[in-house]
N, C-alpha and C positions, 0 to 999 in steps of 0.2 A: 453921291456920290458913284457915277459909273463903273461898271462890273470892271473890274483893273484887266491892263494888259500885257502885265507882265507877273510873274509868278517865283517865287524864290523856291527851286528845287534840290539843294542842298549848300553847306557849306563846309570848306576845305580849312583844315587847320596848317599854321606854315611850315613848309617846307624848306630844303637846303637849296632848292631855286629860290622860293620866294620867304619875306621875314614877314607877311604881311596874312589877312585869315581873306580868304576868297569867297566871294558868294554866286553860286551858281545861280541864274538866272533865264529864264524862260519865257520866250516871247506868245501870250495865248495861242493867238492866229496862224502864224508860219511854225510855233514848234520850233523855234532858233533857238541854242542856247549860248550864254556867253556870260565870261566870270570878270566880274571887279568887286571893289576892296570896299568895306561897307563906306569908309568918308565917302569914297568918291560917287557911293548913291543915297547917301544924306544930303542931300540936295530936294529944292521942293520942285526942280522939274522932272526928277526921278521919283521921288517920293509919292506924288500925284498917280504913275503910274500903276502904286501897290495896293494892293488892301490893306485895312488899318491893322490887322495883324502883319503883315508880312513888314509896315512902315515899325510898329513894335521889334519886331526882328531883328530890321535895321538898327534901331535906334538902343539895343541890348549890346548889338555885336559894336558896333563903333563905341561904346561908352564903353566896350570891353579895352579896345585897343589901346586908351588911354590911362590904364590902372601901369601900377607897378608892374604888376606880375599877371599875363592875359588868364581871363577866366578861361577853363578849361571848357572845351567846348559839349562835353557832358550835362554842362548845365544851360545851355542854349535852350529854346522853348520851344523845341521843334512842335509841330502841328499832329495830333491824333488821328489818324483815319476812325473813323465809327464804323461801328457794326452796324450794315445797314441791314436793311430788307433784301435790299439785292441780293449780299453777299450769304444770306440767311437761306435765299431761296435757290441759290447756285450753289451751292454746294450742299443742300439736300437732293436734288433734281442730280447732282454730279454721284452722290452716292448712291441713289435709287436706280442708276443706270450700271454702277459696278456693281451691285449685286447682282441686279437681272445677268449680266455679264457672267459673273461667276457662276452661278448656277446653270445657265447656261452650255457654258465654254466646252465640255466635258462631251458632250453632241452632235457628232456629226454629220452635217445633212447632204443630202443631193439636191440641185437643182438643174433641170432638162431645161434645155433652152434650144432653139429653134429659128434658127438666122439661116432665110434662103438665103444664096449665094454660093461664096468663096467656104465658110465656116459648118453650114448644114446644120445637119443638128448635134450636138453635143451635152454632156452634162461637166457640174465642177460639185465639185464636195471641199466642204467649209463648217467649221464650229457654229453652231445655233448663235452662237453671244455675237457671229461680227455683226450680225443686223442693228446691234445696239450699241456696242462698244463703242463705236467712232461717237460716239456723242461723249463719252466721258471730255474726251480730249476738247471737243467745242466747248462744253461748262469750262476746263480748267484754264483754257486760250485765254476767255472772255474775263476770268477770275485774276489770272496774272496783268495782262493790259490794262486791266482799270484801277484794281489793287494793289499790282505789285505781289512780286517774287514770296514774299514772307505771308502774304496770305494764301495765297493758291499751296504753298509750303505745309502749312497747319490743314488745310483742307484735303492734300495727298494724307496728309498722315492719318488725319479722323478718318478716309474713306478704310486703310489700310487697317485700322482698329477695330471699325464695325466689319470688316469681314472677318477678321480673326475671332472675334466673339462671337459671330455665325457659326464658324468651322467648329470650334471647340462645344459650341451650345448643342449641332444637332449631334456631335461624338458621344457628349456626355447624355443625354436624354434617349440616343438611341441603345445607352447598357442599360436603363431600368427595363425590367424585364414587361413582356405584355401581362395585358390580362385575357387569361384562356379563352373568354364568351368571347370577345372580340380579337383575337385572333383566329378562334374556327368561322367565325363569319368574317375577317379579312386577311386574310393568310396571303394573298400576293402582295394587300400594304403592309403585311406586318415584316413580311419580307425583304419588302424594300426599301425600308427606314434605313438598316444595316445598310445596304448597299449605296444608300444617297449618301450617308455620312463620309464613306471610305471614299466613294467618286467626287467629293465635295474636298474633301481633306488636300485630294491630288492637283484636282483644280486651281484649289487655292495656292499651295507652294509655286505650283505653274504661273498664275496669274500672278502671285505677290512677288515675283522674279523680275517678270516681264513688267509689269505695271511698274514697280519702285525705279526700275532706269527709264523707261518710257515715258512714267509723267514727269519728274523729275526732269530728263533732257529737253521734254517739250518746255517747260515751265521756266525750266533756267535758259534755255537756246533766245526763247521770246524774250526775255527780261534783258536777258545781253545785247540781243541784237537791235531793241528797242533804244539803250542807250548810245550803241554805235550812230544810229540810222537818226537818233536827235525827234523819236516820237513818227518818223515818216514811214510811206510802204507797207504800210499793215500790212496789205494783203500777201507782200512777198514773204512777210517777217513768220506770219502766220505758216503761210505754204509750206516756205521752208523748217521751220519748227517741227511742225506735226510731221514732216512727212520723213525724215530721219528719229523721230520717236515710233514712228508705225513702223518702221525696217525693224527698229529694234526689238520694238516689243511681241512682233507677229514673229521673229527669228525664234526668242526665247520663250515664249509662251507654247508655239506648236514645238517645239523641239523637245521640251521638259514636259509637257503634257502628256505625246502622241508615244515617245521613244520607246518601243519594245511592243507596242499594241497596235502599234501600224506598220506599210512596208517603208523604209527608207524614199523612196521614189513620190508614194502619197505625202510623206511629211512635206519635201519638197514644193512640191504641186502646191499643198493645201496652205504655207508659209508664202509662197506667188501669189497665189490669190486675195489671200487677207492684204499683203501689201498693194496690190491694183486697187482693190475694191475699198478697201479703208482711205486709200488716198483721191480716189475719187470721190467716196462719202464725205472727205473734207471741203474738197473742191465744190461741191455740192450745197455745203451747211457755210461755206465763207460769207458768202451774202450778210447772209443771217449775223453771223459773228462777230461781222467787222460793223456791219449796222446797232447790234446790241451792245457793243462795245462802246460805238460814239455816243447812242443815246445814256449808257449810265452815267457817264463821264458829266454828261452836262447835269443829268436829274442827280445824282450823288455829289458832283463839285468835287469829282476825284479824276487824276491822272498820274499815275505813281511813277517816279522811276527810280530803279532799285540802285543811286549809287551810290549808298555807303552802305550795302548791305552783306551780308554773311550767306556764299549761294554756296555753304555745307551742307546738305541735305539731312544732315542728323542735329544741325542746329535749330531750336524752336525761336532763340531770341533774337539774334544779331541779322 
């Protein structure tokens, strides 16, 4: 059998408008979607378009419609999304860049630029983490686009958990007394551990609030736009979702971390710089993100649509 041209995306229970179970079908090539009843799909001309697994699902649903009482859809044998090597690799990279961003987020660096002409020489200040943090959006975007919001939600919470463990661990280990001999030989290093533990705690607070809203807005927007566009216009969806997330993340992070430590005017400039640089960063990464997403869909055979997903960030089930 050739590769199926149609895929079952979701199943909808009867509503007030219809007393039938409806199956949402997606055409692989065009990504167009349409709804049909299992009875209408249970014909040779249609069944030849689906995989053996989908044919079994159509048979199950078709049989259910002829019972005295419809079989609840919770018994529908939905496909299980495998935990592929790609998901693990993307998750590790996501958490790695997130950790690196939090460690360097409290350090403000200055970049001196010399542009001949109208701008001339000028300098910009920004958190050092700006160099690496946009990579986290790239990885979470790929995960959401290919494997769905539910997988992305687990990865986001996983990254937050690892960061929490890191900060708590740094703080606890800084409370253990130093060896007098080691401290005498490494006085500057001995003093820095306590300072870094306090700095990481404040950075973690700022990062967690910004990260929570930014990452979930990015993942949720991308997943919902994918449904609305039937999987079309990937570039537009990625740019729109990451742009919104960048504004939210940059504003919250800089406001919480630097409030009372830097002049307000400087904080505003840093926020603006972060938004501009992150947006440009994401545009540069866009060809890579879209190419990797399409390639993983082919390799893993997954192109998930969050039709029945519970978008509550605190829900780890639906």
